[in-house]
PALODREN-509362 format. One record per residue (C-alpha): residue in three letters; x, y, z. Coordinates in steps of 0.05 Angstrom, whole numbers, padded with zeros to 5 digits, always signed. Each point is the difference from the previous one (the first is absolute). Layout:
N
ALAXYZ...
//
This chain:
978
UNK-00113+01264+00521UNK+00039+00011-00064UNK+00070-00021-00023UNK+00068+00006+00035UNK+00007+00075-00013UNK-00067+00016+00031UNK+00014-00044+00060UNK+00068+00033+00009UNK-00031+00070-00001UNK-00055-00021+00049UNK+00051-00033+00046UNK+00044+00062+00001UNK-00059+00044+00018UNK-00022-00047+00055UNK+00069-00005+00031UNK+00000+00076+00004UNK-00072+00005+00024UNK-00021+00072+00010UNK+00067+00027-00026UNK+00017+00026-00069UNK+00034-00047-00049UNK+00030+00040-00056UNK-00005-00021-00072UNK+00076-00003-00003UNK+00001-00051+00057UNK-00053-00042-00035UNK+00041+00001-00064UNK+00062-00022+00039UNK-00039-00056+00034UNK-00023-00026-00068UNK+00062+00009-00043UNK+00059+00021+00044UNK+00046+00045-00041UNK-00026-00021-00069UNK-00072+00024-00007UNK-00033+00003-00069UNK-00016+00066-00032UNK-00074-00009+00016UNK+00013-00016+00074UNK-00041+00059+00027UNK-00058-00016-00045UNK+00001-00073+00021UNK-00002+00021+00074UNK-00059+00046-00014UNK-00037-00055-00036UNK+00012-00049+00057UNK-00025+00049+00052UNK-00061+00014-00043UNK-00017-00074+00000UNK+00011-00005+00075UNK-00047+00058+00012UNK-00055-00037-00037UNK+00013-00063+00041UNK+00007+00036+00067UNK-00040+00065-00007UNK+00014+00057+00047UNK+00065-00027+00028UNK+00054+00033-00044UNK+00011+00075-00002UNK+00048+00039-00044UNK+00054+00044+00030UNK+00047+00049-00032UNK+00051-00053-00014UNK-00035-00067+00006UNK-00056-00036+00036UNK-00026-00017+00070UNK-00041-00061+00019UNK-00047+00012+00059UNK-00032-00059+00037UNK-00010-00027+00070UNK+00069-00025+00021UNK-00030-00063+00029UNK-00026-00019-00069UNK+00072-00005-00024UNK+00037-00062+00024UNK+00067+00036+00008UNK-00029+00053+00046UNK-00041-00051+00038UNK+00064-00040+00010UNK+00037+00062+00026UNK-00056+00019+00047UNK-00002-00070+00031UNK+00076-00002+00004UNK+00003+00067+00036UNK-00055-00020+00048UNK+00039-00063+00016UNK+00061+00040+00018UNK-00040+00034+00056UNK-00038-00062+00023UNK+00011-00053+00053UNK+00035-00064-00026UNK-00063-00043-00009UNK-00038+00055-00036UNK+00062+00020-00039UNK+00008-00071-00027UNK-00073-00001-00024UNK+00007+00069-00032UNK+00065-00019-00036UNK-00033-00065-00024UNK-00057+00041-00030UNK+00049+00050-00029UNK+00039-00055-00036UNK-00064-00030-00028UNK-00006+00064-00041UNK+00058-00024-00043UNK-00019-00042-00061UNK+00064-00010-00040UNK+00051+00050-00026UNK-00024+00072-00012UNK-00002+00023-00074UNK+00014-00071-00023UNK+00009-00001-00076UNK-00006+00075-00010UNK+00045+00061+00000UNK+00074+00012-00009UNK+00065-00011+00038UNK-00008+00070+00029UNK-00067-00022+00030UNK+00032-00062+00029UNK+00056+00039+00033UNK-00039+00061+00025UNK-00067-00030+00019UNK-00003-00076+00000UNK+00065-00012+00038UNK-00019+00046+00059UNK-00070-00030+00003UNK+00029-00070+00005UNK+00046+00023+00055UNK-00061+00025+00038UNK-00030-00069-00005UNK+00063-00034+00024UNK+00006+00047+00059UNK-00072-00019+00020UNK+00016-00074-00008UNK+00060+00008+00046UNK-00041+00040+00050UNK-00053-00055+00000UNK+00050-00055+00010UNK+00036+00038+00056UNK-00066+00011+00035UNK-00023-00072-00010UNK+00066-00027+00028UNK-00008+00045+00061UNK-00069-00032+00011UNK+00027-00071-00008UNK-00036-00012-00066UNK+00060-00038-00028UNK-00036-00048-00045UNK-00040+00056-00033UNK+00065+00036-00015UNK+00029-00063-00031UNK-00062-00009-00044UNK+00000+00071-00025UNK+00074+00012-00009UNK+00019-00065-00033UNK-00029+00017-00069UNK+00020+00073+00008UNK+00072-00018+00014UNK+00002-00037-00067UNK-00029+00062-00033UNK+00055+00044+00029UNK+00060-00048+00007UNK+00051+00053+00020UNK-00040+00040+00052UNK+00040-00016+00062UNK-00048+00028+00052UNK-00055-00045-00028UNK+00046-00061+00006UNK+00018+00019+00071UNK-00073+00002+00021UNK-00016-00065-00035UNK+00059-00037+00031UNK-00018+00029+00068UNK-00072-00024-00008UNK+00022-00070-00020UNK+00047-00004+00059UNK-00052+00022+00051UNK-00051-00047-00033UNK+00045-00059+00019UNK+00023-00007-00073UNK+00074+00006+00016UNK+00023-00043-00058UNK-00042+00039-00050UNK+00026+00065+00029UNK+00072-00022-00009UNK-00015-00025-00070UNK-00032+00066-00018UNK+00061+00037+00024UNK+00047-00045-00040UNK-00042+00008-00063UNK+00003+00076+00008UNK+00075+00000+00014UNK+00015-00042-00062UNK-00045+00043-00043UNK+00035+00064+00023UNK+00068-00031-00012UNK-00016-00028-00069UNK-00038+00058-00028UNK+00027+00061+00036UNK+00066-00023+00030UNK-00017+00024+00070UNK-00016-00030+00068UNK-00061+00010+00044UNK+00002+00062+00044UNK+00021-00002+00073UNK-00071-00002+00028UNK-00018-00061-00041UNK+00066-00033+00014UNK-00009+00012+00075UNK-00070-00031-00004UNK+00029-00061-00035UNK+00053-00007+00055UNK-00053+00004+00055UNK-00042-00055-00034UNK+00061-00045-00003UNK+00016+00015+00073UNK-00069-00005+00031UNK-00064-00039-00008UNK-00066+00032-00013UNK-00019+00008+00073UNK+00066+00035+00016UNK-00011+00044-00061UNK-00064+00027+00030UNK+00037+00026+00061UNK+00001+00076+00000UNK+00064+00038-00007UNK-00009+00030+00070UNK+00006-00067+00038UNK+00071-00002+00027UNK+00046-00060+00000UNK+00054-00011+00052UNK+00053+00032-00045UNK-00042+00060-00021UNK-00008+00068+00033UNK-00072+00013+00019UNK-00028+00045-00055UNK-00059+00044+00020UNK-00054+00010-00053UNK-00033+00067+00010UNK-00043+00051-00036UNK+00018+00069+00027UNK-00031+00040-00057UNK-00034+00064+00022UNK-00075+00004-00003UNK-00029-00005-00070UNK-00046+00057-00017UNK-00072-00025-00004UNK-00016+00053-00051UNK+00062-00013-00043UNK-00015+00024-00071UNK+00031-00002-00069UNK+00069-00024-00020UNK-00029-00057-00040UNK+00055+00001-00052UNK+00055+00004+00052UNK-00030-00057+00041UNK-00006-00042-00063UNK+00073+00014-00017UNK+00021-00020+00070UNK-00041-00064-00006UNK+00036-00017-00065UNK+00067+00013+00034UNK-00022-00043+00059UNK-00020-00058-00047UNK+00060+00008-00046UNK+00040-00062-00016UNK+00067+00029+00021UNK+00063-00035+00025UNK+00018+00052+00052UNK-00032+00043+00053UNK-00045+00055-00027UNK+00009+00074+00018UNK-00050+00054-00020UNK+00007+00074+00014UNK-00064+00042+00006UNK+00016+00074-00011UNK-00044+00061+00006UNK+00000+00070+00028UNK-00015+00011+00073UNK-00073-00016+00013UNK-00003-00044-00063UNK-00027-00061+00037UNK+00062-00044-00004UNK-00006-00030+00070UNK-00075-00013-00003UNK+00008-00034-00067UNK+00057-00045+00023UNK-00037-00019+00064UNK-00064-00014-00037UNK+00037-00045-00048UNK+00032-00034+00059UNK-00067-00021+00027UNK-00026-00021-00069UNK+00061-00044-00013UNK+00012-00026+00071UNK-00017-00072-00018UNK+00055-00001-00052UNK+00051+00014+00054UNK-00012-00053+00054UNK+00066+00017+00035UNK-00020+00069+00021UNK-00018+00071-00020UNK+00050+00049+00030UNK-00004+00076+00002UNK+00051+00052+00023UNK-00002+00076-00004UNK+00069+00026-00020UNK-00019+00073+00016UNK+00030+00027-00064UNK-00048+00059+00000UNK-00030+00006+00069UNK-00006+00065+00038UNK+00044+00002+00062UNK+00036-00066-00015UNK+00065-00018-00033UNK+00000-00055-00053UNK+00010-00069+00033UNK+00069-00027-00012UNK+00002-00069-00033UNK+00035-00033+00059UNK-00056+00020+00048UNK-00052-00021-00051UNK+00032-00069-00006UNK+00001-00007+00075UNK-00075+00013+00003UNK-00015-00048-00057UNK+00043-00057+00028UNK-00033+00005+00068UNK-00068+00002-00033UNK+00010-00068-00033UNK+00025-00033+00064UNK+00075+00008-00001UNK+00022+00007+00073UNK+00027+00070+00013UNK+00065-00027+00031UNK+00017-00037-00065UNK-00008+00060-00045UNK+00071+00023-00022UNK+00023+00072+00004UNK+00026+00014-00070UNK-00046+00020-00057UNK+00030-00052-00046UNK-00011-00057+00049UNK-00071+00022+00016UNK-00017+00003-00074UNK+00029-00069-00012UNK-00038-00029+00060UNK-00064+00033-00026UNK+00007-00031-00069UNK+00017-00069+00030UNK-00060+00003+00048UNK-00048+00013-00058UNK+00031-00049-00050UNK-00050-00052-00023UNK-00058+00040+00027UNK-00054+00038-00038UNK-00006+00067+00036UNK-00028+00068-00017UNK+00043+00057+00026UNK-00023+00073-00004UNK+00055+00052+00009UNK-00040+00063+00008UNK+00022+00072-00008UNK+00070-00015-00025UNK+00048+00057-00013UNK+00058-00031-00039UNK+00030-00061-00034UNK+00051-00008+00056UNK-00055-00003+00052UNK-00039-00057-00033UNK+00054-00041-00034UNK+00023-00039+00062UNK-00072-00016+00018UNK-00018-00038-00064UNK-00014-00075+00007UNK+00027-00048-00054UNK-00048-00058+00010UNK-00036-00022-00064UNK-00074+00012+00007UNK+00007+00060+00047UNK-00023+00070-00019UNK+00027+00065+00028UNK-00043+00062-00010UNK+00036+00067+00010UNK-00037+00066+00004UNK+00040+00063-00012UNK-00001+00071-00027UNK+00067-00015-00031UNK+00011-00042-00063UNK+00052-00046+00033UNK+00025-00013-00070UNK+00061-00037+00027UNK-00042-00062+00015UNK+00019-00046-00056UNK-00054-00050-00021UNK-00055+00036+00038UNK-00068+00016-00030UNK-00022+00073+00004UNK-00073+00022+00004UNK-00016+00074+00002UNK-00066+00017+00034UNK-00035+00055-00038UNK-00055+00043+00028UNK-00071-00026+00008UNK-00043+00007-00061UNK-00069+00032+00008UNK-00036-00066+00007UNK+00046-00026+00055UNK-00003+00067+00037UNK-00076+00001-00001UNK+00000-00072+00021UNK+00042+00019+00061UNK-00048+00056+00018UNK-00059-00048-00007UNK+00031-00053+00045UNK+00017+00051+00054UNK-00059+00047-00004UNK-00054-00044-00032UNK-00024-00003-00071UNK-00060+00045+00012UNK+00042+00058+00024UNK+00044-00004-00061UNK-00056-00009-00050UNK-00035+00061+00028UNK+00059+00044-00021UNK+00037-00041-00051UNK+00024+00060-00041UNK+00026+00035+00062UNK+00034-00065+00022UNK+00035-00003-00068UNK+00023+00072+00012UNK+00032-00021+00066UNK+00035-00057-00036UNK+00027+00049-00051UNK+00024+00049+00054UNK+00035-00056+00037UNK+00030-00027-00065UNK-00020-00071+00020UNK+00052-00001+00056UNK-00025-00057+00046UNK+00022+00034+00065UNK-00035+00065-00019UNK-00064-00038-00018UNK+00002-00039+00066UNK+00010+00064+00040UNK-00060+00031-00034UNK-00042-00063+00011UNK+00021-00002+00073UNK-00018+00073+00013UNK-00068-00009-00034UNK-00014-00064+00038UNK+00009+00037+00066UNK-00040+00059-00026UNK-00064-00030-00029UNK-00029+00069-00018UNK+00058+00017-00045UNK-00015-00006-00074UNK+00049-00011-00057UNK-00018+00070-00024UNK+00020+00029+00068UNK+00066-00038-00001UNK+00014+00024-00071UNK-00010+00072+00022UNK+00046-00009+00059UNK+00054-00031-00043UNK-00006+00056-00051UNK+00012+00056+00051UNK+00067+00035-00004UNK+00055-00032+00041UNK-00049-00049+00032UNK+00008-00063-00041UNK+00054-00034+00042UNK-00034+00019+00065UNK-00062-00038-00024UNK+00042-00061-00019UNK+00019-00022+00070UNK-00036-00042+00052UNK+00019-00043+00060UNK+00075+00005-00011UNK-00005-00010-00075UNK+00022+00060-00042UNK+00012+00005-00075UNK+00046+00060+00009UNK+00042-00038+00051UNK+00005-00060-00046UNK+00026+00045-00056UNK+00045+00040+00047UNK+00035-00064+00024UNK+00022-00013-00072UNK+00020+00074-00008UNK+00042-00001+00063UNK+00038-00061-00026UNK+00028+00041-00058UNK+00066+00037-00001UNK+00002+00076-00011UNK+00008-00004-00076UNK-00057-00050-00006UNK-00046+00042+00044UNK+00013+00062-00043UNK-00014-00040-00064UNK-00063-00030+00029UNK-00028+00068+00019UNK+00020+00028-00068UNK-00037-00056-00036UNK-00062+00018+00039UNK+00000+00065-00041UNK-00007-00036-00067UNK-00051+00029-00049UNK-00052-00054-00014UNK-00005-00069+00030UNK+00060-00033-00031UNK+00070+00016-00025UNK+00050-00034-00045UNK+00075-00005+00010UNK+00017+00062-00040UNK-00055+00040+00035UNK+00024-00025+00068UNK+00071+00023-00016UNK-00027+00068-00021UNK-00041+00006+00064UNK+00059-00021+00044UNK+00050+00043-00039UNK+00049-00056-00010UNK+00026-00041-00059UNK-00043-00057-00027UNK+00050-00051+00028UNK-00002+00031+00070UNK-00075+00006-00004UNK-00006-00074-00018UNK+00038-00020+00063UNK-00041+00045+00045UNK-00067-00022-00029UNK+00018-00074+00006UNK+00021+00010+00073UNK-00069+00029+00015UNK-00034-00057-00038UNK+00040-00048+00042UNK-00031+00026+00065UNK-00071+00002-00029UNK-00006+00076+00003UNK-00004+00003-00076UNK-00034-00048-00048UNK+00028-00020-00068UNK-00062-00024-00038UNK+00042-00008-00063UNK+00074+00006-00016UNK+00027+00070+00015UNK-00070+00027+00016UNK-00015+00019+00072UNK-00059+00022+00042UNK-00015+00011+00073UNK-00060-00026+00037UNK-00047+00058+00012UNK+00008+00001+00075UNK+00076-00007-00004UNK-00002+00057-00051UNK-00041+00043+00049UNK+00051-00015+00055UNK+00059+00020-00045UNK-00036+00062-00026UNK-00017+00025+00070UNK+00071-00011+00025UNK+00031+00031-00063UNK-00043+00062+00005UNK+00018+00009+00073UNK+00075-00014-00007UNK+00017+00029-00069UNK-00039+00065-00001UNK-00043+00029-00057UNK+00058+00026-00042UNK+00038-00066-00002UNK-00064-00039-00012UNK-00016+00043-00061UNK+00071-00005-00026UNK-00002-00077+00004UNK-00068-00006-00034UNK+00021+00051-00052UNK+00058-00045-00021UNK-00047-00058-00013UNK-00051+00044-00036UNK+00054+00027-00046UNK+00024-00070-00014UNK-00071-00022-00018UNK-00010+00059-00047UNK+00065-00010-00039UNK-00011-00075-00006UNK-00073+00009-00021UNK+00021+00049-00055UNK+00051-00050-00026UNK-00051-00057+00003UNK-00052+00043-00036UNK+00048+00012-00057UNK+00002-00076-00011UNK-00077-00006-00002UNK-00015+00046-00058UNK-00002+00072-00026UNK-00010+00053+00053UNK-00026+00071+00002UNK+00063+00022+00036UNK+00071-00002-00024UNK+00051+00024+00052UNK+00074-00005-00016UNK+00020+00033+00066UNK-00019-00060+00043UNK+00051-00017+00054UNK+00019-00066+00030UNK-00015-00017+00073UNK+00056-00051+00003UNK-00048-00055+00021UNK-00037-00011-00066UNK-00024-00071-00013UNK+00030-00028-00064UNK-00056+00000-00051UNK+00021-00021-00070UNK-00063-00027-00033UNK-00074+00014+00000UNK-00011-00063+00042UNK+00047+00029+00054UNK-00041+00064+00001UNK-00066-00038+00005UNK+00025-00041+00059UNK+00027+00062+00036UNK-00065+00039-00010UNK-00041-00061+00022UNK+00041-00007+00063UNK-00006+00074+00018UNK-00069+00018-00027UNK-00027+00021+00069UNK+00065+00031+00023UNK+00003+00046-00060UNK-00070+00026+00012UNK+00021+00012+00073UNK+00061+00037-00026UNK-00044+00048-00040UNK-00038+00012+00065UNK+00066+00013+00036UNK+00023+00051-00052UNK-00069+00034+00001UNK+00000+00003+00076UNK+00067+00036-00003UNK-00026+00049-00054UNK+00051-00029-00048UNK-00047+00006-00060UNK+00055-00007-00052UNK+00019-00069+00025UNK-00072-00020+00012UNK-00022+00010-00073UNK+00064-00029-00028UNK-00012-00064+00041UNK-00073-00001-00021UNK+00022+00005-00073UNK+00048-00057+00009UNK-00050-00050+00029UNK-00065+00010-00040UNK+00017-00047-00057UNK+00016-00058+00046UNK-00064+00011+00039UNK-00040+00003-00065UNK+00030-00061-00032UNK-00010-00042+00063UNK-00071+00020+00018UNK+00019+00041+00062UNK-00054+00052-00014UNK-00010+00022+00072UNK+00075+00014+00009UNK+00003+00033-00069UNK-00056+00050+00014UNK+00017+00014+00073UNK+00074+00012-00013UNK-00013+00047-00058UNK-00053+00039+00040UNK+00048+00008+00058UNK+00055+00028-00046UNK-00050+00045-00035UNK-00022+00031+00066UNK+00070+00022+00018UNK+00016+00024-00071UNK-00064+00043+00001UNK+00016+00027+00069UNK+00069+00022-00024UNK-00024+00025-00069UNK+00045-00049-00037UNK-00030+00000-00071UNK+00046-00054-00027UNK-00011-00044+00060UNK-00075+00008-00008UNK+00003-00017-00075UNK+00042-00062+00007UNK-00042-00025+00058UNK-00064+00013-00039UNK+00026-00050-00052UNK+00006-00055+00052UNK-00066+00019+00032UNK-00035+00001-00068UNK+00026-00070-00014UNK-00025-00022+00068UNK-00069+00027-00015UNK+00002-00033-00068UNK+00010-00068+00033UNK-00055+00016+00050UNK-00048+00013-00058UNK-00005+00075+00015UNK+00013+00020-00072UNK-00026+00071+00002UNK+00046+00016+00058UNK+00058-00035-00036UNK-00011+00042-00063UNK-00005+00065+00040UNK+00064-00014+00038UNK+00041-00024-00059UNK-00022+00059-00042UNK+00020+00049+00056UNK+00066-00036+00008UNK+00015+00005-00075UNK-00015+00075+00000UNK+00039+00014+00064UNK+00062-00037-00025UNK-00003+00036-00066UNK-00005+00066+00038UNK+00063-00014+00041UNK+00037-00022-00063UNK+00003-00075+00016UNK-00014-00029-00068UNK+00019-00071+00022UNK-00050+00001+00057UNK-00054+00030-00045UNK+00009-00055-00051UNK-00006-00052+00056UNK-00066+00031+00022UNK-00024-00003-00072UNK+00018-00074-00004UNK-00043-00015+00060UNK-00056+00042-00028UNK+00001-00045-00061UNK-00011-00059+00046UNK-00060+00032+00034UNK-00029+00022-00068UNK+00001-00073-00022UNK-00037-00023+00062UNK-00057+00051-00008UNK-00008-00016-00073UNK+00033+00062-00030UNK+00040-00045-00045UNK+00019+00052-00052UNK+00024+00048+00056UNK+00038-00058+00029UNK+00034-00017-00066UNK+00017+00074-00011UNK+00031+00007+00070UNK+00040-00064-00006UNK+00025+00018-00069UNK+00023+00067+00027UNK+00039-00033+00055UNK+00028-00051-00050UNK+00027+00055-00045UNK+00032+00033+00061UNK+00033-00066+00021UNK+00027-00013-00070UNK+00028+00071-00003UNK+00035-00009+00067UNK+00024-00070-00017UNK-00035-00025+00063UNK-00011-00073-00019UNK-00033-00018+00066UNK-00053+00054-00009UNK-00008-00017-00073UNK-00012-00074+00015UNK-00052+00017+00053UNK-00038+00045-00048UNK+00000-00052-00056UNK-00032-00049+00049UNK-00051+00053+00022UNK-00016+00014-00072UNK-00010-00074-00012UNK-00054+00000+00055UNK-00037+00057-00035UNK+00005-00032-00069UNK-00027-00065+00028UNK-00059+00037+00032UNK-00015+00032-00067UNK-00002-00068-00033UNK+00063+00014-00040UNK+00030-00068+00017UNK+00056-00004-00051UNK+00022+00070+00019UNK-00002-00020+00074UNK+00046-00059-00015UNK+00047+00047-00038UNK+00003+00049+00059UNK+00012-00058+00047UNK+00058-00025-00042UNK+00030+00070-00003UNK-00005+00003+00077UNK+00041-00063+00007UNK+00051+00024-00052UNK+00015+00063+00039UNK-00005-00024+00072UNK+00065+00003+00040UNK+00025-00067+00024UNK-00015+00015+00073UNK-00074+00013-00014UNK-00013-00060-00045UNK-00040-00040+00051UNK-00049+00054+00021UNK-00009+00025-00071UNK-00011-00070-00027UNK-00055-00012+00052UNK-00040+00059-00028UNK+00018-00012-00073UNK-00018-00074+00002UNK-00068+00017+00031UNK-00015+00049-00055UNK+00024-00049-00053UNK-00045-00054+00030UNK-00061+00046-00003UNK+00016+00021-00071UNK+00008-00073-00022UNK-00069-00015+00029UNK-00027+00055-00044UNK+00035-00032-00060UNK-00026-00070+00017UNK+00068-00029+00020UNK-00024-00031+00065UNK+00058-00048+00009UNK+00050+00057-00010UNK-00040+00044+00047UNK+00000-00051+00056UNK+00075-00011-00009UNK+00014+00075+00006UNK-00047+00009+00059UNK+00029-00059+00038UNK+00068+00030-00009UNK-00026+00068+00023UNK-00030-00031+00063UNK+00064-00037+00016UNK+00041+00063-00007UNK-00049+00041+00041UNK+00001-00051+00056UNK+00075-00007+00000UNK+00010+00076+00001UNK-00059+00009+00049UNK-00035+00050-00046UNK-00069-00001+00032UNK-00034+00048-00049UNK+00026-00040-00059UNK-00025-00065+00030UNK-00070+00030+00007UNK-00005+00017-00074UNK+00033-00064-00024UNK-00051-00041+00038UNK-00056+00040-00033UNK+00033-00008-00068UNK+00004-00075+00011UNK-00074+00001+00013UNK-00011+00033-00067UNK+00044-00052-00034UNK-00035-00059+00034UNK-00067+00030-00021UNK+00024+00003-00072UNK+00025-00072+00006UNK-00069-00023+00022UNK+00019-00014+00073UNK-00050+00043+00039UNK+00013-00031+00069UNK+00075+00012-00005UNK-00015+00071-00026UNK-00045+00017+00058UNK+00052-00027+00049UNK+00054+00044-00031UNK-00044+00063+00003UNK-00016-00014+00073UNK+00073-00011+00016UNK+00013+00070-00029UNK-00055+00031+00044UNK+00025-00036+00062UNK+00071+00024-00011UNK-00025+00071-00012UNK-00039+00000+00065UNK+00059-00028+00038UNK+00051+00050-00027UNK-00045+00062-00001UNK+00013+00011-00075UNK-00073+00012-00021UNK+00016+00037-00065UNK-00023-00059-00043UNK-00062-00021+00038UNK-00050+00025-00051UNK+00038-00030-00058UNK+00008-00068+00034UNK-00073-00003+00021UNK-00020+00017-00072UNK+00042-00057-00027UNK-00028-00047+00053UNK-00071+00020-00020UNK+00015-00012-00074UNK+00028-00069+00017UNK-00062-00018+00039UNK-00044+00025-00057UNK+00036-00042-00052UNK-00008-00061+00045UNK-00075+00013+00003UNK+00001+00021+00074UNK-00040+00062-00011UNK-00018+00016+00072UNK+00073-00005+00023UNK+00019+00042-00060UNK-00050+00055+00018UNK+00025+00003+00072UNK+00073+00010-00022UNK-00016+00048-00056UNK-00046+00044+00043UNK+00055+00006+00052UNK+00052+00016-00054UNK-00047+00052-00031UNK-00010+00035+00067UNK+00074+00002+00016UNK+00019+00025-00069UNK-00053+00054+00002UNK+00024+00024+00068UNK+00072+00003-00024UNK-00017+00028-00069UNK+00032-00059-00035UNK-00037+00013-00065UNK+00030-00057-00040UNK-00017-00050+00054UNK-00070+00031+00008UNK-00010-00013-00074UNK+00024-00072+00003UNK-00045-00015+00060UNK-00059+00033-00036UNK+00012-00042-00062UNK+00004-00065+00039UNK-00062+00017+00042UNK-00039+00022-00061UNK+00011-00066-00035UNK-00026-00042+00059UNK-00069-00030-00016UNK-00065+00020+00034UNK-00022-00005+00055UNK+00071+00006+00027UNK+00002+00070-00032UNK-00064+00031-00025UNK-00006+00021-00072UNK-00006+00075+00016UNK+00061-00001+00043UNK+00039-00042-00049UNK-00013+00050-00055UNK+00025+00058+00043UNK+00062-00039+00020UNK+00017-00017-00072UNK-00008+00071-00023UNK+00046+00025+00055UNK+00051-00054-00018UNK-00002+00018-00074UNK+00008+00074+00015UNK+00060-00007+00047UNK+00036-00055-00040UNK-00006+00043-00063UNK+00027+00059+00037UNK+00062-00037+00026UNK+00012-00034-00067UNK-00011-00072+00024UNK-00015-00054-00051UNK-00055-00024+00048UNK-00041+00060-00023UNK-00021-00038-00062UNK-00022-00060+00043UNK-00042+00046+00043UNK-00034+00031-00061UNK-00013-00070-00029UNK-00031-00024+00065UNK-00044+00062+00002UNK-00022-00012-00071UNK-00014-00074+00010UNK-00044+00011+00062UNK-00031+00068-00012UNK+00009+00015-00074UNK+00051+00056+00006
//
C-alpha cells in the first residue's frame, strides 16, 4: 500500500463499503477546508493506483467512487456483524461473539493520515462503536461472573480512556466482585481526583452510589440481587410483562442501534425515549422487540402498559389509573397506594429509585398522560410510543420510525411466507411494497392474508389492491385494519384540522412546501404553518425537510377518498386550481432567474403565496424540490383542457429539466402540453412547446427530430409576429447545428442571435451567445478566437448568472488551452468548471467537463487518469439520460486508448462512437471517429477499411472547415500515397 493519502482514500472507501464516496468528501477527509488546487487530480491519481493494487474493486460513479467487496473481508464490517449477532444471542454465546468482534480492532483507525474533518466525522464515531462494544462485553461478562476477565481487559483500556465514566464503573464493579475491595476503592479515588483536578467535576450519581455500597458492604453482600428484601424494605417484584415478541420481526436496524446507544449511554439521570410514527408504523412491535433484546441490562424488570391513546372503543387511560396498575405490578400492596395523582407519582418514583428498569408506555396520547409515569432512577429507560410528538418532554430523545425500505419489506415477506414464494415473484412483491408505501401494518396484513391463502400470488394481490375503491378492504385481516388505524388519528382531530387534512390530500404531486400548502388551504402562510405543524405533530403528515411536507401514500388515499366524498367535485377542482395557479406563477418567476426565455409576459398576476426567489440558486432549489409536482401540474392543466396554462408551465420548466439531466420529465411534459395545444389549435402554444421538445430531443440524441421541431417553431413564431420567440428558436438551432457538425451554420445562427441581443440591450442573451460562439470557434480549431469569445461572455454576463456561465466558459477555455498547449492552465480552468458544475448541480455541464478533463490528461501524458475521466462522463450521461454527447465522448475515449497503445480497446470505443454518430447524423463526430479508426494499425483495422475511413474523414472535415482535415489528408498520404 502507498503513502498516507492513498491509505486515507482506501480507508474512506472501505468505511463506506458499497456506497458512493464523493470526490468532495475525499478532499475534505484529506485537507479539511484548505485543499490544494490540484486536489481532484490527486484523488484521481490515488484511485488509479488503488485500482492497480486491488483490481476490480473500485467503480466510478457520477460524483465519486464505490468500493465493492465481501463485507466479511473488511474488519469494520466483520466487527459490526459479530456485534449485531451478539445482541441477539444468549449470554455465553454473546460474550464469545463480542470477544471476536473486539479482536477485529488493531489500533486507532486512520492513524497518521487525513485531516481534522476526518477525525471528527469518521474516526470519532468509529471509536465510539468500539467503546460501546467494550462496554457490552464487560456488562455481559459481569453478568456471567467473569470478574477477573473483566479486570484484565478493562484495566489497560481505562488508562487509555481516563474520563470514560461507564468504563470506570464496570472496572470498579469487577474489582469489587473479584474480592479486590481495596483496589476497587483505590480506582474510584484515582478517578475522583482526576476528574476534580482536570475537569473540576465529581463522579456521577451511579458511580458515587457504587462507591457508597462498597464502603457499606463486603463483596459477598455486594453480590446480593436488588430484589432480595431486607426487614426495612418493601418487597419489590421483578417481572417481565412485555407482550409476545414477533418471531418474524424484521428491519428497524438503525432504530434498534440508536436505542442500544441510548441504553448504554453514560448519563446521570433516567433516560426517556419517544418512538413516533403514523398508525400502523410498527412502534409497539419495535419497542417490545428492543425490550427483549435489552432485558439483561434491566435486571429490575421490564414493564409494559397500554395507555389506549388511539384504540378503537376505548378512552385514553388516565395517568392515575395507569400508576395504580404499575404500582401493583411491582408489588406495592393495593391498600397502600394513595388516592391523589401527585402522591401516586411520588411513590412510583421512590419505588423504582436505585433500580435499573425498562418501562414501555405504549400508545400514549399526550404529554400530560405520560409525565406523571416517568421514573427518575439513574440507569432506567422509559420508552414511549405515540402518534403525537410529545414535544413537552424536556430531555427526552426522539426517534421517528420511517416506513420499511424495500429490503426490509421483502425480508418480512420472506420470513412470513418463505423465501421461495418471494423469489418466485420478486418484481411483483416489490410492487406490493410500493403500493403499501412500506407501512409495516399494511405489509403484515398482506403477508397474513397470503399465508392463509397459499394459492394467492403477489400478482393476484397487486391486482386486487389496484382495483377501484378496494385497496383498504384488502388491507384488513383478523381485527387489523389499515383504514381503521388511520381513521383513529383522523377522529382525534378537531373540525378545522380535519378539513385541512382532507384538503392536503388533494395536493398535486407527492409533496408540498409551506407556500404551496397555504395556497392549497386558502390561508395565509402564517396560518398554514400552524395547521401543517399540527398535522405533523399527530403523524398524519411527514416533514422530510424544513417546511416541506408529504403524506404517506395510504394516508393520502384515505384523505383523497374522504375529500372527494365530502367536498364534491366543484370544491375539489377549486382547491386544486388554487395550487396549480400558484405553481405556474412561481415557476414563471423562477424560470426568469435561470436564463433567457422564449416567452415574455408582462401581464403575469400574483397568487399571493409566491415563494420568495431572489437569486438563481433560489430558483434552482425551488425547481429541484418541485420537479415532479410541476410535471403533474402540466397534466392537471391538460386534463382540464386548460391548454394556455399547460404550455406556459411547460415553457417555464424545460430549462431546469435540461440543465439537471431530467430528460424523461423534459420530453414527457412538453409532449403533454403539445397534445393539448394541438387539440385546441393554439399555434403559439405549439411553437413554444416545440422549442422545449426540440431541446429534449437534442439531449436524447435525436438530432433530426430536434432540427425539424426547432425549425418549425422558428417559422411559426415568426408567422404570429413573436420575434423574441423566433430568435430563441434560432439560438437553439445553432446549438443543434454545432452538434451535427454544421459548424458554419451554427456560427451564422449564433451570430444572428448575438446581433439581436446587442440591439435589444439584452446582456443575458448576449452573454449566452458569446459562450455558444466560443464552443463553435473551439470546435473549428480557432483557439485564440474561442478564448476571446469566452472573455466577452464573462464581460457581459449579469451578476446573477455568473456561476452557470462561468461553468460553461471555463470548460471551453480549458479545451482551447489544451489546443494551445497550455496544459496547466487547461487543468486549472477545467477543475474550476467541474467545481462550479457540481455546486450548481449542472449535470450536463459535468458530463462535458469530465470528458474535457480526459482530453487534458491525455495531452499531459496521463492516459489512466484520462480514461477514468472519459468513463466518468459516460457513467453520468447514462445515469442522467443526457445522451447527446455519447458519440463525442466515446470518440475521445477511443483516441485516448489509441495514444496509450491500447488498440483493441480503442477500436471498440471508436466503432461504437462511429455507429451512434452515423445514426444521429453527427457528421463532425463521424469524421473524428473515422480519422481515429483509420489511423489504428493493422490488423486492428484492415488497410482497405482504413483507407475508406480516412477518405471519409478528410471529406467531412474539409466540408465543415475543421483544422483536422489537414491531418486526415496527411494520414491518407502517409499510408496510401494520396
